[in-house]
C-alpha positions in Angstrom: 66.0 126.7 178.8 69.0 127.6 180.9 71.0 130.8 181.1 73.9 129.2 179.3 71.7 128.8 176.3 70.0 132.2 176.4 72.9 134.4 177.3 74.7 134.1 173.9 71.5 135.4 172.2 71.4 138.4 174.5 75.1 139.1 174.1 75.1 138.7 170.3 72.2 141.1 169.7 73.7 143.7 172.0 77.1 143.4 170.3 75.6 143.6 166.7 73.7 146.8 167.5 76.6 148.4 169.4 79.1 147.6 166.7 77.0 148.1 163.5 74.5 150.7 164.6 76.2 152.5 167.4 73.2 151.6 169.6 73.8 150.6 173.2 71.0 148.5 174.7 70.0 147.1 178.0 68.0 143.9 178.5 64.9 144.0 180.7 63.2 141.2 182.7 62.9 137.9 180.9 59.3 136.6 180.7 57.3 133.9 179.0 55.5 135.2 175.9 51.8 134.9 176.3 50.6 135.4 172.7 51.8 135.2 169.1 51.4 138.9 168.6 54.7 140.7 168.0 55.8 143.4 170.5 57.4 145.5 167.7 56.5 146.8 164.3 58.9 144.8 162.2 60.4 141.4 163.1 63.2 139.2 161.8 62.6 135.5 162.4 65.0 132.6 161.8 64.7 128.9 162.4 67.5 126.7 163.8 67.9 122.9 164.2 70.5 120.5 165.2 71.2 117.4 167.3 70.1 119.1 170.5 66.7 120.1 169.1 64.9 122.7 167.0 63.5 126.2 167.4 63.5 129.7 166.3 64.8 133.2 167.2 63.1 136.5 166.5 64.0 140.1 167.0 61.2 142.6 166.9 61.9 146.4 166.6 59.7 149.4 167.3 59.4 151.6 164.3 61.2 154.4 166.0 64.3 152.2 166.7 64.5 150.5 163.4 64.4 153.8 161.6 67.2 155.1 163.8 69.2 151.9 163.2 68.7 152.4 159.4 70.0 155.9 159.7 73.0 154.9 161.7 73.9 151.8 159.6 73.2 153.1 156.1 73.4 156.9 156.6 70.0 157.1 155.0 66.9 158.7 156.5 63.7 156.7 156.2 60.3 157.9 157.5 58.6 154.5 157.3 59.3 150.8 157.3 60.0 150.2 153.6 61.9 147.5 151.7 65.3 148.9 152.6 64.4 148.8 156.3 63.0 145.3 156.1 66.2 144.1 154.3 68.3 145.7 157.1 66.2 143.9 159.7 66.9 140.6 157.9 70.7 141.4 157.9 70.7 142.3 161.6 68.8 139.1 162.4 71.3 137.1 160.5 74.3 138.7 162.2 72.7 138.4 165.7 71.9 134.7 165.3 75.2 134.0 163.6 77.0 135.5 166.6 74.9 133.5 169.0 75.5 130.3 167.0 79.3 130.8 167.3 79.1 131.4 171.0 77.0 128.3 171.5 79.3 126.2 169.3 82.2 127.1 171.6 80.3 125.4 174.4 79.3 122.3 172.4 75.9 123.3 170.9 75.5 122.7 167.2 72.7 123.8 165.0 72.0 124.9 161.4 70.1 128.0 160.4 67.3 128.7 158.0 67.2 132.0 156.0 65.6 134.9 157.9 62.1 136.0 157.2 61.0 139.5 157.9 57.4 140.4 158.8 56.1 144.0 159.3 53.0 145.7 160.4 51.2 146.6 163.6 50.2 143.5 165.6 51.8 141.0 163.2 52.3 137.5 164.5 55.3 135.5 165.2 54.5 131.8 165.2 57.3 129.6 166.6 55.5 126.3 165.8 56.7 124.6 168.9 55.2 122.9 172.0 57.5 124.7 174.4 57.2 128.2 175.9 58.8 131.2 174.1 61.1 133.4 176.2 60.6 137.1 175.6 63.4 139.5 176.6 62.7 143.3 176.2 65.5 145.7 175.5 65.7 149.4 175.8 68.1 151.7 174.0 68.7 155.4 173.4 66.5 155.3 170.3 63.7 152.9 171.2 62.7 149.4 172.2 63.2 146.0 170.8 62.4 142.5 171.9 64.0 139.1 171.3 62.2 135.8 171.4 63.9 132.5 171.8 62.0 129.2 171.4 63.9 126.0 171.5 62.4 122.5 171.8 65.1 120.0 172.9 65.2 116.7 171.2 64.1 113.8 173.5 67.5 112.3 173.3 69.6 115.3 174.1 67.4 117.4 176.5 69.4 120.6 175.5 72.7 119.2 176.7 75.7 120.4 174.7 77.1 118.1 172.0 80.1 116.0 173.1 83.3 116.8 171.2 
């Protein structure tokens, strides 16, 4: 995967958290994910597919950060990851991938989205169901850490090239 494909995900996640949760974040060093174990305590996962291929996107929050985001976005204090918090993670995931989808569409990429799924619990798994490597990007913020995972398997015909207008 090239930077032109990954950067919209990074930008969109940062923008959603800054705008909706008053949470500034900084990306860390990109790496290949080595296992299916999530790096955070609650994760939003969404599938995507289109002419260029298929894949999935996940955002995984530490408990500390997701509780702070819930407070900032909803004005409600939660002490554990409950149904309200998991619903919020689903919404943040939807907004982040929606922003990335729009940025990618502007460069010719086209894909549809599945509904987000939220998984919680220590050491939960994120299975991308793909033959290609998953990119893992850690982020830090004033309230804790989160991680995004991008996994995209290009179609054999398109090899991740943008769609022609």
